[in-house]
C-alpha positions as CSV (number, residue, x, y, z in Angstrom):
1,M,-40.7,29.8,-14.2
2,K,-38.9,27.5,-16.8
3,K,-40.0,26.4,-20.1
4,I,-39.9,22.6,-20.9
5,T,-37.3,22.2,-23.5
6,V,-37.5,20.1,-26.6
7,L,-34.4,18.1,-25.5
8,L,-35.9,17.3,-22.2
9,M,-39.2,16.2,-23.6
10,S,-37.4,14.1,-26.0
11,L,-35.6,12.2,-23.2
12,L,-38.2,12.3,-20.6
13,L,-41.0,11.1,-22.8
14,V,-39.1,8.3,-24.2
15,S,-37.4,7.3,-20.9
16,S,-39.1,5.7,-18.5
17,L,-51.6,4.5,-7.9
18,L,-53.7,4.2,-9.3
19,I,-55.6,7.3,-9.4
20,G,-58.3,9.7,-9.8
21,C,-61.9,9.0,-9.0
22,S,-65.0,10.2,-7.2
23,S,-67.3,8.3,-4.9
24,Q,-69.9,7.5,-7.6
25,S,-71.3,4.0,-8.0
26,P,-71.0,2.0,-11.2
27,A,-73.3,3.3,-13.8
28,E,-76.2,1.1,-14.4
29,N,-76.9,1.3,-18.1
30,N,-78.0,-0.8,-21.0
31,N,-74.5,-1.3,-22.5
32,T,-74.7,-4.4,-24.7
33,P,-71.9,-7.1,-23.8
34,V,-69.7,-7.5,-26.7
35,A,-68.5,-11.1,-26.9
36,E,-65.9,-10.4,-29.6
37,L,-64.8,-7.1,-31.0
38,N,-63.3,-6.8,-34.4
39,L,-60.2,-5.4,-33.3
40,S,-58.8,-5.2,-36.9
41,N,-61.3,-2.3,-37.6
42,Y,-61.2,0.5,-35.1
43,D,-64.1,2.3,-36.8
44,E,-66.2,-0.6,-35.8
45,V,-65.0,-0.4,-32.2
46,L,-66.0,3.3,-32.2
47,E,-69.5,2.5,-33.6
48,E,-70.0,-0.2,-30.7
49,A,-68.9,2.5,-28.2
50,R,-71.1,5.4,-29.2
51,G,-73.9,6.2,-26.9
52,T,-72.7,4.0,-24.0
53,T,-71.2,4.5,-20.5
54,V,-67.8,3.5,-19.5
55,N,-66.8,3.0,-15.8
56,F,-63.4,4.2,-14.9
57,Y,-62.1,2.9,-11.6
58,G,-59.2,4.1,-9.5
59,W,-57.8,6.1,-6.6
60,G,-59.9,9.3,-5.7
61,G,-57.4,11.0,-3.5
62,S,-56.7,14.1,-5.6
63,T,-59.4,16.6,-6.5
64,H,-57.4,18.0,-9.3
65,T,-56.7,14.7,-10.9
66,N,-60.4,13.7,-10.5
67,A,-61.5,16.9,-12.1
68,W,-59.3,16.3,-15.1
69,V,-60.6,12.7,-15.6
70,E,-64.2,13.9,-15.3
71,D,-64.1,17.3,-17.0
72,V,-61.4,17.1,-19.6
73,L,-61.2,13.5,-20.5
74,G,-64.9,12.9,-19.9
75,G,-65.7,16.0,-21.9
76,A,-63.6,14.9,-24.8
77,L,-65.3,11.4,-24.9
78,K,-68.8,12.9,-24.7
79,E,-68.3,15.6,-27.3
80,Q,-66.4,13.4,-29.9
81,Y,-68.0,10.0,-29.3
82,D,-71.2,10.5,-27.2
83,I,-69.6,8.3,-24.5
84,T,-70.5,9.0,-20.9
85,L,-67.5,8.6,-18.5
86,N,-68.5,7.4,-15.1
87,R,-65.6,7.9,-12.6
88,V,-65.7,5.6,-9.5
89,S,-63.4,5.9,-6.5
90,S,-61.9,2.7,-5.2
91,D,-58.6,1.6,-3.8
92,I,-56.7,-1.0,-5.9
93,D,-57.1,-3.7,-3.2
94,Q,-61.0,-3.2,-3.4
95,I,-60.8,-3.4,-7.2
96,L,-58.8,-6.6,-7.3
97,T,-61.1,-8.2,-4.7
98,K,-64.1,-7.2,-6.8
99,L,-62.5,-8.5,-10.0
100,L,-61.6,-11.8,-8.2
101,S,-65.1,-12.1,-6.8
102,E,-66.8,-11.5,-10.2
103,K,-64.5,-14.0,-11.7
104,Q,-65.4,-16.7,-9.2
105,L,-69.1,-16.0,-9.8
106,N,-68.5,-16.0,-13.6
107,A,-70.3,-12.5,-13.4
108,D,-70.3,-9.6,-16.0
109,G,-68.1,-6.9,-14.7
110,T,-69.0,-3.4,-13.6
111,I,-65.4,-2.1,-14.2
112,D,-64.3,-1.1,-17.8
113,V,-61.0,0.7,-17.2
114,V,-58.7,0.5,-14.2
115,W,-55.7,2.7,-13.3
116,I,-53.1,0.2,-12.3
117,N,-49.5,-0.6,-12.1
118,G,-46.7,-2.4,-10.4
119,E,-47.6,-5.3,-8.1
120,N,-51.2,-4.8,-8.8
121,F,-50.8,-5.4,-12.5
122,F,-48.6,-8.4,-11.7
123,T,-51.4,-9.9,-9.4
124,A,-54.2,-9.2,-11.9
125,M,-52.1,-10.9,-14.7
126,E,-51.4,-13.9,-12.4
127,N,-55.2,-14.3,-11.9
128,D,-56.2,-13.9,-15.4
129,L,-58.3,-10.8,-14.8
130,L,-57.4,-8.6,-17.7
131,Y,-58.4,-8.3,-21.3
132,G,-55.9,-8.1,-24.1
133,P,-53.5,-7.7,-25.8
134,F,-55.1,-4.5,-27.0
135,L,-52.3,-1.9,-27.1
136,D,-51.4,-2.2,-30.7
137,V,-55.0,-1.9,-31.8
138,L,-55.1,1.7,-30.7
139,P,-54.4,4.4,-33.3
140,N,-52.9,6.8,-31.0
141,A,-50.6,4.1,-29.4
142,N,-49.3,3.3,-33.0
143,K,-49.0,7.0,-33.8
144,Y,-47.2,8.3,-30.5
145,L,-45.8,5.5,-28.6
146,D,-42.4,3.7,-28.8
147,F,-43.3,0.1,-28.4
148,N,-39.6,-0.7,-27.6
149,D,-39.6,1.7,-24.7
150,P,-38.8,-0.4,-21.7
151,E,-41.6,1.4,-19.8
152,V,-44.0,0.5,-22.5
153,K,-42.9,-3.2,-22.5
154,Y,-42.5,-3.6,-18.7
155,D,-44.3,-2.6,-15.6
156,F,-42.0,-3.0,-12.5
157,G,-40.0,-5.6,-14.4
158,F,-43.1,-7.5,-15.4
159,P,-43.9,-7.8,-19.2
160,T,-47.0,-5.8,-20.2
161,D,-47.6,-7.9,-23.4
162,G,-50.1,-5.3,-24.6
163,Y,-52.4,-5.7,-21.7
164,E,-51.6,-2.1,-20.3
165,A,-51.4,1.2,-22.0
166,P,-49.1,3.7,-20.4
167,Y,-51.0,6.7,-19.0
168,G,-48.4,9.0,-17.3
169,K,-45.0,9.1,-15.8
170,A,-44.0,9.8,-12.3
171,Q,-40.8,10.4,-10.3
172,M,-40.3,10.8,-6.6
173,V,-39.4,14.3,-5.3
174,L,-38.9,15.3,-1.7
175,I,-40.5,18.4,-0.2
176,M,-39.3,20.7,2.5
177,D,-40.9,23.9,4.0
178,E,-37.7,26.1,3.9
179,A,-39.3,28.5,6.4
180,K,-39.0,25.7,9.0
181,I,-36.0,23.8,7.8
182,S,-33.6,25.7,5.5
183,T,-31.3,22.8,4.8
184,L,-32.4,20.7,1.8
185,P,-30.4,17.3,2.3
186,T,-28.7,15.9,-0.6
187,S,-28.4,12.3,0.7
188,A,-29.8,10.0,3.3
189,A,-27.1,10.8,5.7
190,E,-27.9,14.5,5.5
191,L,-31.6,13.7,6.0
192,L,-30.7,11.9,9.2
193,E,-28.8,14.9,10.4
194,V,-31.7,17.2,9.6
195,A,-34.1,15.0,11.5
196,K,-31.7,15.0,14.5
197,A,-31.7,18.8,14.4
198,N,-35.4,19.1,13.9
199,P,-37.0,16.2,16.0
200,G,-40.7,15.5,15.1
201,M,-40.7,17.5,11.9
202,I,-40.0,14.6,9.5
203,T,-42.0,11.5,8.7
204,Y,-43.1,9.3,5.8
205,P,-46.2,7.3,5.1
206,A,-46.2,3.6,6.1
207,P,-46.5,0.9,3.3
208,P,-48.6,-0.3,1.7
209,D,-49.0,3.4,0.9
210,F,-47.5,3.6,-2.6
211,T,-45.5,6.8,-2.0
212,G,-44.2,5.7,1.4
213,S,-43.1,2.4,-0.1
214,A,-41.3,4.4,-2.8
215,F,-39.6,6.6,-0.2
216,I,-38.3,3.4,1.5
217,R,-36.9,2.1,-1.7
218,N,-35.2,5.4,-2.4
219,I,-33.5,4.9,0.9
220,V,-32.5,1.4,0.0
221,Y,-31.0,2.7,-3.2
222,E,-29.1,5.4,-1.3
223,I,-27.7,3.0,1.2
224,V,-27.1,-0.2,-0.9
225,G,-27.4,0.9,-4.5
226,H,-30.0,-0.5,-7.0
227,E,-28.1,-2.5,-9.5
228,Q,-28.0,-5.7,-7.4
229,F,-31.9,-6.0,-7.5
230,V,-32.1,-6.3,-11.3
231,D,-31.4,-10.1,-11.2
232,M,-32.0,-10.8,-7.6
233,P,-34.3,-13.8,-6.9
234,A,-37.6,-13.0,-5.3
235,D,-36.6,-14.7,-2.1
236,Y,-37.3,-13.1,1.3
237,D,-34.0,-14.0,3.1
238,T,-32.0,-12.9,0.0
239,V,-33.8,-9.5,-0.2
240,K,-33.7,-9.0,3.6
241,E,-29.9,-9.6,3.7
242,A,-29.4,-7.0,0.8
243,V,-31.5,-4.3,2.4
244,M,-30.6,-4.6,6.0
245,P,-28.2,-1.7,6.0
246,A,-31.0,0.5,4.8
247,M,-33.4,-0.9,7.5
248,E,-30.7,-0.2,10.1
249,Y,-30.6,3.4,8.8
250,L,-34.3,3.7,9.1
251,L,-34.2,2.3,12.6
252,E,-31.6,5.1,13.5
253,L,-33.9,7.7,11.8
254,K,-37.0,6.5,13.6
255,P,-36.8,8.2,17.1
256,Y,-36.3,11.6,15.4
257,L,-39.6,11.2,13.3
258,W,-43.0,12.6,14.0
259,R,-44.3,11.1,17.2
260,N,-40.9,9.5,17.8
261,G,-41.5,7.0,15.0
262,E,-44.1,5.3,17.2
263,T,-46.7,5.7,14.5
264,Y,-46.6,6.8,10.8
265,P,-49.1,8.6,8.5
266,S,-51.4,5.9,7.0
267,S,-51.3,7.6,3.6
268,I,-49.6,10.3,1.6
269,T,-52.9,12.3,1.7
270,Q,-52.5,12.4,5.5
271,A,-48.9,13.4,5.3
272,E,-49.8,16.2,2.8
273,S,-52.4,17.5,5.2
274,M,-49.9,17.5,8.1
275,F,-47.4,19.4,5.9
276,A,-50.1,21.9,4.9
277,D,-51.1,22.4,8.5
278,G,-47.4,23.0,9.6
279,E,-47.5,19.8,11.8
280,I,-44.4,18.6,9.9
281,A,-42.0,20.3,7.5
282,F,-41.2,17.5,5.2
283,T,-43.3,15.4,2.7
284,M,-42.9,13.8,-0.7
285,S,-44.8,13.2,-4.0
286,Y,-44.5,10.9,-6.9
287,N,-45.8,13.7,-9.0
288,P,-42.9,16.1,-9.4
289,N,-45.1,19.0,-10.5
290,F,-47.5,18.4,-7.6
291,I,-45.9,21.0,-5.4
292,S,-46.5,23.8,-7.9
293,L,-50.1,23.0,-7.8
294,K,-50.3,22.9,-4.1
295,I,-48.6,26.3,-3.8
296,N,-50.8,27.9,-6.4
297,T,-54.0,26.8,-4.6
298,G,-52.6,28.0,-1.2
299,E,-52.6,24.6,0.2
300,F,-48.8,24.4,0.7
301,P,-46.8,27.6,2.0
302,Q,-44.9,29.6,-0.6
303,T,-41.8,28.6,1.1
304,S,-42.2,24.8,0.0
305,K,-39.5,23.5,-2.1
306,A,-39.0,20.2,-4.0
307,F,-35.6,18.5,-4.1
308,L,-33.8,15.3,-5.0
309,F,-31.0,13.4,-3.4
310,D,-27.8,13.7,-5.4
311,N,-27.9,10.0,-6.3
312,G,-31.4,10.3,-7.8
313,T,-34.9,9.2,-7.1
314,I,-37.1,6.5,-8.5
315,G,-39.3,7.1,-11.5
316,N,-42.0,4.9,-13.1
317,T,-45.0,4.8,-15.3
318,H,-48.7,4.3,-14.5
319,Y,-51.0,2.4,-16.9
320,L,-54.6,1.7,-17.9
321,A,-56.0,-1.9,-18.2
322,I,-59.4,-3.3,-19.2
323,P,-60.8,-6.1,-17.0
324,K,-61.5,-9.3,-18.8
325,N,-65.2,-9.3,-17.7
326,S,-65.9,-5.7,-18.8
327,T,-69.2,-5.4,-20.6
328,N,-68.1,-2.4,-22.4
329,K,-64.7,-3.1,-23.9
330,A,-65.3,-0.9,-26.9
331,A,-65.8,2.3,-25.0
332,A,-62.8,1.2,-22.7
333,L,-60.6,1.1,-25.9
334,V,-61.8,4.4,-27.1
335,L,-61.2,6.0,-23.6
336,I,-57.5,4.7,-23.6
337,N,-57.0,5.9,-27.2
338,E,-58.2,9.2,-26.2
339,M,-55.9,9.2,-23.1
340,L,-53.0,8.8,-25.5
341,S,-53.9,11.8,-27.7
342,V,-51.7,14.9,-27.8
343,E,-54.5,17.1,-26.3
344,S,-55.1,14.8,-23.4
345,Q,-51.3,14.4,-22.6
346,V,-50.7,18.2,-22.9
347,T,-53.6,19.2,-20.5
348,K,-52.6,16.5,-18.1
349,M,-49.1,17.7,-18.0
350,D,-50.0,21.3,-17.1
351,P,-49.1,22.0,-13.4
352,D,-52.2,24.2,-13.0
353,V,-54.3,21.2,-14.0
354,W,-52.5,18.1,-12.8
355,G,-48.8,18.1,-13.7
356,D,-48.6,14.4,-14.6
357,L,-45.7,13.7,-17.0
358,A,-46.5,12.6,-20.6
359,V,-45.8,9.3,-22.2
360,L,-45.6,10.1,-25.8
361,D,-42.5,9.6,-27.9
362,V,-41.4,13.1,-28.9
363,N,-39.7,11.8,-32.0
364,K,-43.2,11.0,-33.3
365,L,-44.6,14.5,-32.7
366,N,-44.7,17.2,-35.5
367,D,-43.6,20.7,-34.9
368,Q,-47.0,22.0,-33.8
369,E,-47.5,19.2,-31.3
370,L,-44.0,19.8,-29.8
371,D,-45.0,23.5,-29.5
372,Y,-47.9,22.5,-27.3
373,F,-45.7,20.7,-24.9
374,N,-43.0,23.4,-25.0
375,S,-45.5,26.1,-24.0
376,I,-46.1,24.5,-20.6
377,E,-44.4,26.4,-17.8
378,L,-43.2,24.8,-14.7
379,G,-44.6,26.3,-11.5
380,P,-43.1,27.5,-8.1
381,G,-41.0,25.1,-6.0
382,A,-40.6,22.5,-8.6
383,V,-37.5,20.6,-9.7
384,S,-36.4,21.3,-13.2
385,N,-37.2,18.7,-15.7
386,E,-33.5,18.6,-16.6
387,E,-32.6,17.7,-13.1
388,L,-35.4,15.1,-12.9
389,L,-34.3,13.4,-16.1
390,T,-30.6,13.4,-15.1
391,N,-31.4,11.8,-11.7
392,R,-34.1,9.3,-12.7
393,L,-33.6,5.7,-11.4
394,P,-35.5,2.5,-12.3
395,E,-37.9,0.6,-10.2
396,V,-37.4,-2.8,-8.7
397,S,-39.6,-5.6,-9.8
398,A,-43.1,-6.1,-8.4
399,K,-42.0,-9.2,-6.5
400,I,-38.9,-7.5,-5.0
401,L,-41.0,-4.5,-4.0
402,V,-43.4,-6.5,-2.0
403,L,-40.6,-8.2,-0.1
404,I,-38.9,-4.9,0.7
405,E,-42.2,-3.8,2.3
406,Q,-42.4,-7.0,4.3
407,V,-38.8,-6.5,5.6
408,W,-39.6,-2.9,6.6
409,E,-42.6,-4.0,8.5
410,E,-40.8,-6.7,10.3
411,V,-37.6,-4.8,11.1
412,V,-38.6,-1.2,11.4
413,L,-42.4,-1.0,12.0
414,N,-42.4,-3.7,14.7
415,S,-39.2,-2.6,16.5
416,N,-39.4,-1.6,20.1
């Protein structure tokens, strides 16, 4: 196992789904709605938050992530501030629908913190659903973040303007069971040859699944490059013309996929389960350390191996936001501030716990804090952090992302 180096942490942490919740209902408590917080005095915010319950909404598809949110983050909030964290499982489309409905009814909200990013943040901002700006109010944000980092300032090309706090970093890795397919393809062209030689053993989740959509964008980058999308207008015909060579590749790949490409896994969770059961020999993850966790728990075979294309894979950042109608903004601010602590970021990064990459600026860490990160060991099957960093590619804007998904649905999914 390889130690994370200081150089890597320096570059990775300053470079650049929504997640982790159970099936609990929103906590019904006596939180007192705060019309206006004195954001110039964080001690007053702490006092407002003490003894209350904060509702944290997000995806609940990972038991390890859920456990970290509940036990580690929730434990720290309870012990240090007497704040009870209530984790609620909900898909982002349900969350946005709920926030829109509450806005139309002018109702107090039941969501205090939401894990969000990309096109969902764009949608929330366009509909005036979020509270802020708040990022520069948080002591840990000022202490540990680089506010000039593009992945602090922008989310999928959309300005965050202090309405989001970076939470963790992700990067796409591809995963193969080498006991079934020994060749790890280094390009889209090689992946096609592997699929032809092993029909039915490769597939990918269908959009709007977040990871499946990212895989398609990686193929787009492989076939047509990514630079042209930086200034591309969010026009369907323009995007379609640009990505058609990649769609033609995916059409060529389609008959060699699982079930001859007639259907796709509906989610990355389904694809992971199929991989664990040996039904397919290929999967993927936006958490590069995810494979180590799955191998260590026995869910993935020991012969599982993560890899990248030589041209790189997409990396991005996930964030936390506060709904505008939250009735407990004080506790929401305290939760997000705690999420940006060294302790939270270190435990979150441990592959045996979660493996989520940290967001802190290593140049702002003291020697002891650096030692905490450097003591983390990568687990089996993982790609080295040096390789990830060297092969990290930027995301497209949220508007372009949605259009690529629409083109894929029209051209690939609906093809005969």
